[in-house]
N, CA, C and O atoms as a CHARMM CRD file, in Angstrom:
* protein
*
  292
    1    1 MET  N    168.07400 175.76300 181.87300 PROA 1      0.00000
    2    1 MET  CA   167.40200 176.26000 183.05600 PROA 1      0.00000
    3    1 MET  C    168.15200 175.76300 184.27100 PROA 1      0.00000
    4    1 MET  O    168.61000 174.62100 184.30600 PROA 1      0.00000
    5    2 GLY  N    168.27700 176.61800 185.26100 PROA 2      0.00000
    6    2 GLY  CA   169.00500 176.21000 186.42400 PROA 2      0.00000
    7    2 GLY  C    168.29100 176.47900 187.73000 PROA 2      0.00000
    8    2 GLY  O    168.84300 176.19600 188.79400 PROA 2      0.00000
    9    3 TRP  N    167.08300 177.01600 187.69000 PROA 3      0.00000
   10    3 TRP  CA   166.46600 177.40700 188.95600 PROA 3      0.00000
   11    3 TRP  C    165.48300 176.37500 189.48700 PROA 3      0.00000
   12    3 TRP  O    165.08500 176.48500 190.64700 PROA 3      0.00000
   13    4 GLY  N    165.07200 175.39100 188.71900 PROA 4      0.00000
   14    4 GLY  CA   164.26400 174.28100 189.21300 PROA 4      0.00000
   15    4 GLY  C    162.77500 174.50100 189.34800 PROA 4      0.00000
   16    4 GLY  O    162.06500 173.60200 189.79900 PROA 4      0.00000
   17    5 HSD  N    162.27500 175.67200 188.97000 PROA 5      0.00000
   18    5 HSD  CA   160.83400 175.88400 189.01800 PROA 5      0.00000
   19    5 HSD  C    160.39200 176.84900 187.92400 PROA 5      0.00000
   20    5 HSD  O    161.17300 177.66200 187.43100 PROA 5      0.00000
   21    6 PHE  N    159.12000 176.73500 187.56100 PROA 6      0.00000
   22    6 PHE  CA   158.54600 177.54100 186.48700 PROA 6      0.00000
   23    6 PHE  C    158.26700 178.97200 186.93500 PROA 6      0.00000
   24    6 PHE  O    158.44000 179.91400 186.16200 PROA 6      0.00000
   25    7 ASP  N    157.84000 179.13000 188.17000 PROA 7      0.00000
   26    7 ASP  CA   157.47200 180.45300 188.66700 PROA 7      0.00000
   27    7 ASP  C    157.81900 180.59100 190.14400 PROA 7      0.00000
   28    7 ASP  O    158.37800 179.67300 190.74400 PROA 7      0.00000
   29    8 GLY  N    157.49400 181.71200 190.71600 PROA 8      0.00000
   30    8 GLY  CA   157.75500 181.95700 192.12500 PROA 8      0.00000
   31    8 GLY  C    156.80200 181.25000 193.05900 PROA 8      0.00000
   32    8 GLY  O    156.95200 181.33500 194.27800 PROA 8      0.00000
   33    9 GLN  N    155.82200 180.55200 192.50700 PROA 9      0.00000
   34    9 GLN  CA   154.84300 179.83600 193.32800 PROA 9      0.00000
   35    9 GLN  C    155.24600 178.38300 193.57000 PROA 9      0.00000
   36    9 GLN  O    154.57500 177.67400 194.31900 PROA 9      0.00000
   37   10 GLY  N    156.32600 177.93900 192.95000 PROA 10     0.00000
   38   10 GLY  CA   156.82900 176.59600 193.19300 PROA 10     0.00000
   39   10 GLY  C    156.40100 175.53500 192.19900 PROA 10     0.00000
   40   10 GLY  O    156.59600 174.34800 192.46200 PROA 10     0.00000
   41   11 ILE  N    155.82100 175.91500 191.05900 PROA 11     0.00000
   42   11 ILE  CA   155.50200 174.91300 190.03800 PROA 11     0.00000
   43   11 ILE  C    156.82800 174.36200 189.54200 PROA 11     0.00000
   44   11 ILE  O    157.66700 175.11800 189.05100 PROA 11     0.00000
   45   12 PRO  N    157.03200 173.04800 189.66200 PROA 12     0.00000
   46   12 PRO  CA   158.34300 172.47800 189.32100 PROA 12     0.00000
   47   12 PRO  C    158.65400 172.54000 187.83200 PROA 12     0.00000
   48   12 PRO  O    157.75900 172.59300 186.98900 PROA 12     0.00000
   49   13 ALA  N    159.93400 172.53100 187.54100 PROA 13     0.00000
   50   13 ALA  CA   160.42200 172.44300 186.16600 PROA 13     0.00000
   51   13 ALA  C    161.40500 171.27500 186.12400 PROA 13     0.00000
   52   13 ALA  O    162.30300 171.18100 186.96100 PROA 13     0.00000
   53   14 SER  N    161.23200 170.40400 185.16600 PROA 14     0.00000
   54   14 SER  CA   162.10700 169.24500 185.05100 PROA 14     0.00000
   55   14 SER  C    163.38700 169.60900 184.29700 PROA 14     0.00000
   56   14 SER  O    163.55500 170.73900 183.83800 PROA 14     0.00000
   57   15 THR  N    164.26000 168.65500 184.18200 PROA 15     0.00000
   58   15 THR  CA   165.49600 168.86100 183.41500 PROA 15     0.00000
   59   15 THR  C    165.22500 168.91800 181.91200 PROA 15     0.00000
   60   15 THR  O    166.11300 169.26900 181.13500 PROA 15     0.00000
   61   16 MET  N    164.00800 168.57600 181.50100 PROA 16     0.00000
   62   16 MET  CA   163.62900 168.63600 180.08600 PROA 16     0.00000
   63   16 MET  C    163.06600 170.00500 179.68900 PROA 16     0.00000
   64   16 MET  O    162.73900 170.21600 178.52100 PROA 16     0.00000
   65   17 ALA  N    162.95000 170.92900 180.63300 PROA 17     0.00000
   66   17 ALA  CA   162.35500 172.24100 180.37100 PROA 17     0.00000
   67   17 ALA  C    163.19400 173.03900 179.38300 PROA 17     0.00000
   68   17 ALA  O    164.42400 173.03900 179.43900 PROA 17     0.00000
   69   18 GLU  N    162.50200 173.71600 178.48100 PROA 18     0.00000
   70   18 GLU  CA   163.14700 174.59700 177.50300 PROA 18     0.00000
   71   18 GLU  C    162.38000 175.91200 177.46100 PROA 18     0.00000
   72   18 GLU  O    161.15200 175.93000 177.53600 PROA 18     0.00000
   73   19 VAL  N    163.11000 177.00200 177.34100 PROA 19     0.00000
   74   19 VAL  CA   162.50900 178.32900 177.25700 PROA 19     0.00000
   75   19 VAL  C    162.99300 179.00900 175.98100 PROA 19     0.00000
   76   19 VAL  O    164.19100 179.03900 175.70000 PROA 19     0.00000
   77   20 VAL  N    162.05100 179.55300 175.21200 PROA 20     0.00000
   78   20 VAL  CA   162.38500 180.33600 174.02500 PROA 20     0.00000
   79   20 VAL  C    161.79700 181.72300 174.24100 PROA 20     0.00000
   80   20 VAL  O    160.59000 181.86600 174.43400 PROA 20     0.00000
   81   21 GLU  N    162.64800 182.74400 174.20800 PROA 21     0.00000
   82   21 GLU  CA   162.20700 184.11800 174.38800 PROA 21     0.00000
   83   21 GLU  C    162.36500 184.87500 173.08100 PROA 21     0.00000
   84   21 GLU  O    163.34700 184.69700 172.35900 PROA 21     0.00000
   85   22 ARG  N    161.37800 185.72800 172.78300 PROA 22     0.00000
   86   22 ARG  CA   161.44100 186.55200 171.58100 PROA 22     0.00000
   87   22 ARG  C    161.07200 187.98500 171.93500 PROA 22     0.00000
   88   22 ARG  O    160.08000 188.23500 172.62000 PROA 22     0.00000
   89   23 PHE  N    161.87900 188.91400 171.46200 PROA 23     0.00000
   90   23 PHE  CA   161.61200 190.33400 171.61700 PROA 23     0.00000
   91   23 PHE  C    161.37500 190.89500 170.22200 PROA 23     0.00000
   92   23 PHE  O    162.17700 190.66900 169.31500 PROA 23     0.00000
   93   24 THR  N    160.27700 191.62700 170.04700 PROA 24     0.00000
   94   24 THR  CA   159.94000 192.18300 168.74100 PROA 24     0.00000
   95   24 THR  C    159.62300 193.66700 168.89000 PROA 24     0.00000
   96   24 THR  O    158.75700 194.04500 169.67700 PROA 24     0.00000
   97   25 LEU  N    160.31500 194.49200 168.14400 PROA 25     0.00000
   98   25 LEU  CA   160.07200 195.93200 168.15500 PROA 25     0.00000
   99   25 LEU  C    158.96100 196.25600 167.16700 PROA 25     0.00000
  100   25 LEU  O    158.94400 195.74400 166.04700 PROA 25     0.00000
  101   26 SER  N    158.03200 197.11200 167.59000 PROA 26     0.00000
  102   26 SER  CA   156.92700 197.49000 166.70100 PROA 26     0.00000
  103   26 SER  C    157.45400 198.26800 165.49900 PROA 26     0.00000
  104   26 SER  O    158.57100 198.78600 165.52400 PROA 26     0.00000
  105   27 ALA  N    156.64900 198.34500 164.45900 PROA 27     0.00000
  106   27 ALA  CA   157.04300 199.05400 163.23400 PROA 27     0.00000
  107   27 ALA  C    157.34100 200.52200 163.51300 PROA 27     0.00000
  108   27 ALA  O    158.22800 201.09700 162.88200 PROA 27     0.00000
  109   28 ARG  N    156.61900 201.13800 164.44300 PROA 28     0.00000
  110   28 ARG  CA   156.85400 202.54600 164.80200 PROA 28     0.00000
  111   28 ARG  C    158.01200 202.70700 165.77600 PROA 28     0.00000
  112   28 ARG  O    158.47900 203.82400 166.00000 PROA 28     0.00000
  113   29 GLY  N    158.47600 201.62200 166.35000 PROA 29     0.00000
  114   29 GLY  CA   159.60500 201.67600 167.27000 PROA 29     0.00000
  115   29 GLY  C    159.26300 202.15800 168.66400 PROA 29     0.00000
  116   29 GLY  O    160.15700 202.52300 169.42700 PROA 29     0.00000
  117   30 ASP  N    157.97700 202.16600 169.01400 PROA 30     0.00000
  118   30 ASP  CA   157.57600 202.68800 170.31800 PROA 30     0.00000
  119   30 ASP  C    157.06000 201.61500 171.28400 PROA 30     0.00000
  120   30 ASP  O    156.58800 201.93200 172.37600 PROA 30     0.00000
  121   31 ARG  N    157.15100 200.36700 170.88200 PROA 31     0.00000
  122   31 ARG  CA   156.66600 199.27600 171.73500 PROA 31     0.00000
  123   31 ARG  C    157.54600 198.05500 171.52300 PROA 31     0.00000
  124   31 ARG  O    157.87500 197.69700 170.39200 PROA 31     0.00000
  125   32 LEU  N    157.92100 197.42000 172.62900 PROA 32     0.00000
  126   32 LEU  CA   158.70200 196.19200 172.58100 PROA 32     0.00000
  127   32 LEU  C    157.82500 195.06600 173.09700 PROA 32     0.00000
  128   32 LEU  O    157.41800 195.06500 174.25900 PROA 32     0.00000
  129   33 ASP  N    157.53400 194.10600 172.22400 PROA 33     0.00000
  130   33 ASP  CA   156.72000 192.95100 172.60000 PROA 33     0.00000
  131   33 ASP  C    157.62600 191.80100 173.00500 PROA 33     0.00000
  132   33 ASP  O    158.67000 191.56400 172.39700 PROA 33     0.00000
  133   34 TYR  N    157.20500 191.09400 174.04100 PROA 34     0.00000
  134   34 TYR  CA   157.98100 189.97400 174.58900 PROA 34     0.00000
  135   34 TYR  C    157.10100 188.73800 174.62100 PROA 34     0.00000
  136   34 TYR  O    155.96000 188.79000 175.08100 PROA 34     0.00000
  137   35 THR  N    157.63100 187.62800 174.13400 PROA 35     0.00000
  138   35 THR  CA   156.93800 186.34500 174.19900 PROA 35     0.00000
  139   35 THR  C    157.90500 185.30400 174.74300 PROA 35     0.00000
  140   35 THR  O    159.04000 185.19400 174.27800 PROA 35     0.00000
  141   36 MET  N    157.44900 184.54300 175.72800 PROA 36     0.00000
  142   36 MET  CA   158.23100 183.43900 176.28100 PROA 36     0.00000
  143   36 MET  C    157.41300 182.15800 176.11500 PROA 36     0.00000
  144   36 MET  O    156.26200 182.08900 176.54600 PROA 36     0.00000
  145   37 VAL  N    158.00700 181.15600 175.49300 PROA 37     0.00000
  146   37 VAL  CA   157.36200 179.85300 175.35900 PROA 37     0.00000
  147   37 VAL  C    158.14600 178.88300 176.23100 PROA 37     0.00000
  148   37 VAL  O    159.33200 178.63800 176.00700 PROA 37     0.00000
  149   38 PHE  N    157.46600 178.34000 177.22200 PROA 38     0.00000
  150   38 PHE  CA   158.06300 177.41900 178.19500 PROA 38     0.00000
  151   38 PHE  C    157.52600 176.03400 177.89300 PROA 38     0.00000
  152   38 PHE  O    156.32300 175.79600 177.99300 PROA 38     0.00000
  153   39 THR  N    158.41300 175.11700 177.52300 PROA 39     0.00000
  154   39 THR  CA   158.03500 173.74600 177.18800 PROA 39     0.00000
  155   39 THR  C    158.66900 172.80600 178.20000 PROA 39     0.00000
  156   39 THR  O    159.88400 172.81600 178.39500 PROA 39     0.00000
  157   40 ASP  N    157.83700 171.99500 178.84000 PROA 40     0.00000
  158   40 ASP  CA   158.31700 170.99800 179.79400 PROA 40     0.00000
  159   40 ASP  C    157.33500 169.83300 179.80100 PROA 40     0.00000
  160   40 ASP  O    156.33600 169.87000 180.52000 PROA 40     0.00000
  161   41 PRO  N    157.60700 168.79900 179.00800 PROA 41     0.00000
  162   41 PRO  CA   156.65900 167.68700 178.88200 PROA 41     0.00000
  163   41 PRO  C    156.42400 166.91900 180.18600 PROA 41     0.00000
  164   41 PRO  O    155.43900 166.18900 180.29600 PROA 41     0.00000
  165   42 GLU  N    157.29900 167.06900 181.16300 PROA 42     0.00000
  166   42 GLU  CA   157.08400 166.38500 182.44800 PROA 42     0.00000
  167   42 GLU  C    156.18300 167.17700 183.38900 PROA 42     0.00000
  168   42 GLU  O    155.66200 166.62300 184.35700 PROA 42     0.00000
  169   43 THR  N    155.99300 168.46500 183.11400 PROA 43     0.00000
  170   43 THR  CA   155.19000 169.31000 184.00400 PROA 43     0.00000
  171   43 THR  C    153.88900 169.76400 183.35700 PROA 43     0.00000
  172   43 THR  O    152.85300 169.80300 184.02100 PROA 43     0.00000
  173   44 PHE  N    153.92400 170.11100 182.06700 PROA 44     0.00000
  174   44 PHE  CA   152.75400 170.64100 181.37200 PROA 44     0.00000
  175   44 PHE  C    152.36400 169.74300 180.20200 PROA 44     0.00000
  176   44 PHE  O    153.21900 169.09700 179.59500 PROA 44     0.00000
  177   45 VAL  N    151.07500 169.70500 179.88900 PROA 45     0.00000
  178   45 VAL  CA   150.61100 168.89700 178.76400 PROA 45     0.00000
  179   45 VAL  C    150.80900 169.60600 177.42900 PROA 45     0.00000
  180   45 VAL  O    150.76200 168.96700 176.37800 PROA 45     0.00000
  181   46 GLU  N    151.02900 170.92000 177.45800 PROA 46     0.00000
  182   46 GLU  CA   151.32200 171.67800 176.24500 PROA 46     0.00000
  183   46 GLU  C    152.21000 172.86000 176.63100 PROA 46     0.00000
  184   46 GLU  O    152.26500 173.22200 177.80600 PROA 46     0.00000
  185   47 PRO  N    152.90200 173.46300 175.67400 PROA 47     0.00000
  186   47 PRO  CA   153.77000 174.60000 175.99100 PROA 47     0.00000
  187   47 PRO  C    152.97700 175.76500 176.59200 PROA 47     0.00000
  188   47 PRO  O    151.83900 176.02500 176.20200 PROA 47     0.00000
  189   48 MET  N    153.59400 176.45400 177.53900 PROA 48     0.00000
  190   48 MET  CA   153.01300 177.65200 178.15600 PROA 48     0.00000
  191   48 MET  C    153.56800 178.85800 177.41200 PROA 48     0.00000
  192   48 MET  O    154.78100 178.97900 177.24200 PROA 48     0.00000
  193   49 THR  N    152.69200 179.74800 176.97000 PROA 49     0.00000
  194   49 THR  CA   153.12100 180.96500 176.29700 PROA 49     0.00000
  195   49 THR  C    152.74000 182.15900 177.15800 PROA 49     0.00000
  196   49 THR  O    151.57400 182.34600 177.50400 PROA 49     0.00000
  197   50 LEU  N    153.73600 182.95800 177.49600 PROA 50     0.00000
  198   50 LEU  CA   153.52100 184.16500 178.28500 PROA 50     0.00000
  199   50 LEU  C    153.91900 185.36300 177.42800 PROA 50     0.00000
  200   50 LEU  O    154.91300 185.31400 176.70500 PROA 50     0.00000
  201   51 THR  N    153.14300 186.43200 177.51300 PROA 51     0.00000
  202   51 THR  CA   153.44000 187.62800 176.73600 PROA 51     0.00000
  203   51 THR  C    153.45100 188.85300 177.64200 PROA 51     0.00000
  204   51 THR  O    152.82600 188.87200 178.70200 PROA 51     0.00000
  205   52 LYS  N    154.16800 189.86000 177.20400 PROA 52     0.00000
  206   52 LYS  CA   154.27400 191.12100 177.91700 PROA 52     0.00000
  207   52 LYS  C    154.71400 192.16200 176.90400 PROA 52     0.00000
  208   52 LYS  O    155.22900 191.81500 175.84200 PROA 52     0.00000
  209   53 HSD  N    154.52000 193.41300 177.21400 PROA 53     0.00000
  210   53 HSD  CA   155.03200 194.46200 176.33200 PROA 53     0.00000
  211   53 HSD  C    155.45500 195.67200 177.15400 PROA 53     0.00000
  212   53 HSD  O    154.99900 195.88000 178.27900 PROA 53     0.00000
  213   54 TRP  N    156.32600 196.44700 176.56500 PROA 54     0.00000
  214   54 TRP  CA   156.79200 197.69500 177.15600 PROA 54     0.00000
  215   54 TRP  C    156.59500 198.79600 176.12600 PROA 54     0.00000
  216   54 TRP  O    156.87700 198.61300 174.94200 PROA 54     0.00000
  217   55 VAL  N    156.10800 199.93700 176.59100 PROA 55     0.00000
  218   55 VAL  CA   155.90700 201.09600 175.72100 PROA 55     0.00000
  219   55 VAL  C    157.02100 202.08600 176.00300 PROA 55     0.00000
  220   55 VAL  O    157.34900 202.34900 177.16000 PROA 55     0.00000
  221   56 TRP  N    157.60400 202.63400 174.94600 PROA 56     0.00000
  222   56 TRP  CA   158.70300 203.57500 175.08000 PROA 56     0.00000
  223   56 TRP  C    158.17300 204.97300 175.38400 PROA 56     0.00000
  224   56 TRP  O    157.28300 205.48200 174.70300 PROA 56     0.00000
  225   57 PHE  N    158.74100 205.57500 176.41900 PROA 57     0.00000
  226   57 PHE  CA   158.46100 206.95500 176.77400 PROA 57     0.00000
  227   57 PHE  C    159.77600 207.71900 176.65200 PROA 57     0.00000
  228   57 PHE  O    160.73900 207.37200 177.33500 PROA 57     0.00000
  229   58 PRO  N    159.85100 208.73900 175.81400 PROA 58     0.00000
  230   58 PRO  CA   161.11600 209.42900 175.55100 PROA 58     0.00000
  231   58 PRO  C    161.82000 209.96300 176.79700 PROA 58     0.00000
  232   58 PRO  O    163.05000 210.00400 176.82900 PROA 58     0.00000
  233   59 ASP  N    161.07000 210.37600 177.82700 PROA 59     0.00000
  234   59 ASP  CA   161.68200 210.96500 179.01500 PROA 59     0.00000
  235   59 ASP  C    161.97800 209.94700 180.11800 PROA 59     0.00000
  236   59 ASP  O    162.51300 210.31600 181.16300 PROA 59     0.00000
  237   60 ALA  N    161.64700 208.70800 179.90800 PROA 60     0.00000
  238   60 ALA  CA   161.84200 207.69000 180.94800 PROA 60     0.00000
  239   60 ALA  C    163.31600 207.31200 181.06300 PROA 60     0.00000
  240   60 ALA  O    164.04000 207.27000 180.06800 PROA 60     0.00000
  241   61 GLU  N    163.74400 207.03900 182.28600 PROA 61     0.00000
  242   61 GLU  CA   165.09800 206.56800 182.53300 PROA 61     0.00000
  243   61 GLU  C    165.04000 205.10800 182.96500 PROA 61     0.00000
  244   61 GLU  O    164.19300 204.72400 183.77100 PROA 61     0.00000
  245   62 VAL  N    165.92500 204.31700 182.43600 PROA 62     0.00000
  246   62 VAL  CA   165.98300 202.90700 182.79000 PROA 62     0.00000
  247   62 VAL  C    167.09000 202.73400 183.82000 PROA 62     0.00000
  248   62 VAL  O    168.24300 203.09100 183.57800 PROA 62     0.00000
  249   63 ALA  N    166.72400 202.18000 184.97200 PROA 63     0.00000
  250   63 ALA  CA   167.68900 201.97100 186.04800 PROA 63     0.00000
  251   63 ALA  C    168.46100 200.67400 185.81300 PROA 63     0.00000
  252   63 ALA  O    167.98700 199.77400 185.12000 PROA 63     0.00000
  253   64 ILE  N    169.63200 200.59300 186.38800 PROA 64     0.00000
  254   64 ILE  CA   170.44200 199.37400 186.31600 PROA 64     0.00000
  255   64 ILE  C    169.76600 198.29400 187.15100 PROA 64     0.00000
  256   64 ILE  O    169.30100 198.55700 188.26000 PROA 64     0.00000
  257   65 TYR  N    169.71300 197.08400 186.61500 PROA 65     0.00000
  258   65 TYR  CA   169.11200 195.95400 187.32400 PROA 65     0.00000
  259   65 TYR  C    170.03200 194.74800 187.14200 PROA 65     0.00000
  260   65 TYR  O    170.29900 194.32500 186.01700 PROA 65     0.00000
  261   66 ASP  N    170.50500 194.21200 188.23500 PROA 66     0.00000
  262   66 ASP  CA   171.39100 193.04200 188.18500 PROA 66     0.00000
  263   66 ASP  C    170.53900 191.78800 188.27100 PROA 66     0.00000
  264   66 ASP  O    170.03400 191.45400 189.34300 PROA 66     0.00000
  265   67 CYS  N    170.37400 191.08900 187.15200 PROA 67     0.00000
  266   67 CYS  CA   169.52600 189.90200 187.12000 PROA 67     0.00000
  267   67 CYS  C    170.32400 188.61000 187.22300 PROA 67     0.00000
  268   67 CYS  O    169.80100 187.53600 186.92300 PROA 67     0.00000
  269   68 SER  N    171.56900 188.69800 187.63800 PROA 68     0.00000
  270   68 SER  CA   172.37400 187.49400 187.77100 PROA 68     0.00000
  271   68 SER  C    171.90400 186.66200 188.95500 PROA 68     0.00000
  272   68 SER  O    171.29900 187.19200 189.88600 PROA 68     0.00000
  273   69 LEU  N    172.17600 185.37900 188.92400 PROA 69     0.00000
  274   69 LEU  CA   171.78500 184.48500 190.01600 PROA 69     0.00000
  275   69 LEU  C    172.51500 184.81800 191.29700 PROA 69     0.00000
  276   69 LEU  O    172.05100 184.45800 192.37900 PROA 69     0.00000
  277   70 ASP  N    173.65000 185.49900 191.20300 PROA 70     0.00000
  278   70 ASP  CA   174.43900 185.83900 192.38400 PROA 70     0.00000
  279   70 ASP  C    174.00000 187.15900 193.02100 PROA 70     0.00000
  280   70 ASP  O    174.52500 187.54300 194.06600 PROA 70     0.00000
  281   71 ALA  N    173.05200 187.85000 192.40800 PROA 71     0.00000
  282   71 ALA  CA   172.62300 189.15900 192.94100 PROA 71     0.00000
  283   71 ALA  C    171.90600 188.97800 194.26700 PROA 71     0.00000
  284   71 ALA  O    171.14800 188.02600 194.45200 PROA 71     0.00000
  285   72 GLU  N    172.15000 189.88500 195.17200 PROA 72     0.00000
  286   72 GLU  CA   171.46100 189.84700 196.46900 PROA 72     0.00000
  287   72 GLU  C    170.19100 190.63200 196.37200 PROA 72     0.00000
  288   72 GLU  O    170.11000 191.61000 195.62900 PROA 72     0.00000
  289   73 ASP  N    169.17500 190.20500 197.13300 PROA 73     0.00000
  290   73 ASP  CA   167.89100 190.90300 197.14800 PROA 73     0.00000
  291   73 ASP  C    167.97800 192.22100 197.86000 PROA 73     0.00000
  292   73 ASP  O    166.98100 192.93500 197.96100 PROA 73     0.00000
């Protein structure tokens, strides 16, 4: 981790923070499930698990998104 915080609200993240991300495609192939487990024993008393999912739409277009740290807003 290199950004120093857990979220955009300023919850700090220590140098001990670890993030494990998992992407799982549904059996039908129409949904992508996302799970992030954030572990930081200096900030949280237990790991934080965040989940999200995306549903596939055949006609949808995915735009280019630059998620690098050097990207300008």
